[in-house]
C-alpha positions as CSV (number, residue, x, y, z in Angstrom):
1,M,119.0,112.7,102.7
2,V,121.1,109.7,101.9
3,T,122.1,108.8,98.3
4,F,121.2,105.7,96.4
5,N,124.8,104.4,96.8
6,E,124.7,105.0,100.6
7,M,121.7,102.8,101.1
8,P,122.4,99.3,102.3
9,N,122.0,96.4,99.9
10,R,119.3,94.9,102.1
11,S,117.1,98.0,101.4
12,K,113.6,97.3,100.2
13,V,113.1,98.5,96.6
14,W,110.1,99.8,94.7
15,I,110.6,100.4,91.0
16,Y,108.1,102.6,89.2
17,Q,108.7,102.7,85.4
18,S,107.5,105.7,83.5
19,D,105.6,105.5,80.2
20,R,108.1,108.0,78.8
21,N,111.5,109.5,79.6
22,F,111.7,112.3,82.2
23,T,113.2,115.6,81.0
24,D,116.2,117.0,82.8
25,F,114.0,119.7,84.2
26,E,111.5,117.2,85.5
27,I,114.3,115.1,87.1
28,D,115.6,118.2,88.9
29,E,112.1,119.1,90.2
30,I,111.2,115.6,91.2
31,R,114.5,115.2,93.1
32,K,113.7,118.4,95.0
33,K,110.1,117.2,95.8
34,A,111.5,113.8,96.8
35,A,114.0,115.4,99.2
36,L,111.1,117.4,100.9
37,F,108.9,114.3,101.0
38,L,111.7,112.2,102.6
39,L,112.3,114.9,105.4
40,D,108.8,114.0,106.7
41,W,108.3,110.4,105.6
42,S,107.6,108.2,108.6
43,S,105.8,105.0,109.4
44,H,104.0,104.7,112.8
45,G,106.0,107.8,113.9
46,N,109.4,106.4,113.0
47,M,111.4,108.3,110.4
48,M,112.3,106.2,107.4
49,L,115.9,105.9,106.2
50,A,115.1,106.1,102.5
51,T,116.0,107.7,99.2
52,I,114.1,108.3,96.0
53,D,115.9,108.8,92.7
54,I,115.4,108.6,89.0
55,V,117.5,106.1,87.0
56,Y,118.0,106.1,83.2
57,N,115.6,109.0,83.0
58,R,112.9,106.4,83.0
59,F,112.6,104.7,86.4
60,L,111.6,106.3,89.7
61,I,113.1,104.2,92.5
62,V,112.3,104.2,96.2
63,L,114.7,102.5,98.6
64,V,113.9,102.0,102.3
65,D,116.2,100.5,105.0
66,E,113.6,98.5,106.9
67,E,116.0,97.8,109.8
68,T,115.7,101.5,110.8
69,A,111.9,101.6,110.3
70,S,109.6,99.1,108.7
71,A,107.7,100.4,105.7
72,S,104.3,99.4,107.0
73,G,100.9,100.2,105.5
74,C,100.7,103.8,106.5
75,G,104.3,104.5,105.3
76,I,103.7,102.7,102.0
77,D,100.4,104.6,101.6
78,K,102.3,107.9,102.0
79,S,104.8,106.9,99.4
80,V,102.1,105.8,96.9
81,R,100.3,109.2,97.4
82,F,103.7,110.9,96.6
83,I,104.1,108.8,93.5
84,Q,100.5,109.5,92.4
85,Q,101.2,113.3,92.9
86,I,104.3,113.0,90.6
87,E,102.1,111.3,88.0
88,K,99.6,114.2,88.1
89,D,102.3,116.9,88.2
90,Y,104.1,115.6,85.1
91,L,101.3,113.9,83.2
92,I,103.0,110.5,83.3
93,N,102.0,107.0,84.2
94,L,104.1,105.2,86.8
95,F,101.6,102.4,87.7
96,D,101.1,100.7,84.3
97,R,101.8,97.0,85.0
98,L,101.2,96.2,81.3
99,L,104.2,98.3,80.2
100,V,107.4,96.4,79.4
101,T,110.7,98.2,79.2
102,F,113.7,96.9,77.3
103,R,116.9,97.9,75.5
104,D,116.7,97.8,71.8
105,E,119.5,96.6,69.5
106,H,121.3,99.9,70.0
107,G,121.0,99.8,73.8
108,V,118.3,102.5,73.9
109,I,115.7,102.0,76.6
110,R,112.2,101.6,75.1
111,G,108.8,100.9,76.7
112,T,105.8,99.2,75.0
113,K,102.6,97.6,76.0
114,L,102.8,93.9,76.9
115,Q,100.8,92.9,73.8
116,E,103.1,94.8,71.4
117,F,106.1,93.4,73.2
118,E,104.8,89.9,72.6
119,Q,104.3,90.7,68.9
120,L,107.9,92.0,68.7
121,V,109.2,88.7,70.2
122,E,106.9,86.7,67.8
123,K,108.2,88.7,64.8
124,G,111.8,88.1,65.9
125,A,112.5,91.9,66.4
126,L,113.4,90.9,70.0
127,N,115.1,87.7,71.0
128,A,116.2,85.6,74.0
129,D,119.2,87.9,74.5
130,T,117.2,91.2,74.5
131,I,117.7,93.0,77.8
132,V,114.5,93.6,79.7
133,F,113.9,95.4,83.0
134,N,112.5,93.1,85.7
135,N,110.9,95.5,88.1
136,L,109.6,92.7,90.4
137,L,112.5,92.9,92.8
138,G,112.6,93.0,96.6
139,T,116.0,94.5,97.5
140,K,118.6,96.9,96.2
141,E,121.0,94.0,96.1
142,E,118.8,92.2,93.6
143,M,118.9,95.3,91.3
144,S,122.6,94.7,90.7
145,T,122.0,91.2,89.2
146,K,118.4,90.7,88.4
147,W,117.1,94.1,87.2
148,E,118.5,94.2,83.7
149,V,118.4,90.7,82.4
150,A,118.1,88.8,79.1
151,I,114.5,87.8,78.2
152,K,115.6,84.1,78.6
153,N,116.5,84.8,82.3
154,S,113.3,86.7,83.2
155,W,109.6,86.1,83.6
156,H,109.3,87.4,80.0
157,A,110.8,84.1,78.8
158,R,107.4,82.6,78.6
159,M,106.9,84.8,75.5
160,L,109.7,83.0,73.7
161,L,107.4,80.0,73.3
162,V,104.9,82.0,71.3
């Protein structure tokens, strides 16, 4: 299995944010399950050059180098089933699109529902410089510059006009 750092910057990325932090025990178990999954992960019979890891105890990240094998429908379906099984095994939600994750004034990563996030912005508890996680990225390279960004530089900026 290749590591996150060994994956090329062109790698396709899927970011699944958890509704809570993973425990150290869960992280160890999930990494073992991911390693087993990756040994057999293929798309149209072609093995995927991929890695799965947990970042900041909060985000499950899947990287695939599509130059070695394209992550087509059947390959993506297999990864989604793997993620859904992780949800069941650990009683977490990794598919909540209304969850917004940000760093509070102390740098602690927090998650909240979109409506509550909007209220925090409206009350001034969060501002244009608050760091949010933009999980709508396409590649590993984009993660280095566009994943953790100030609200004013993300799609969340529309909330500043509230």
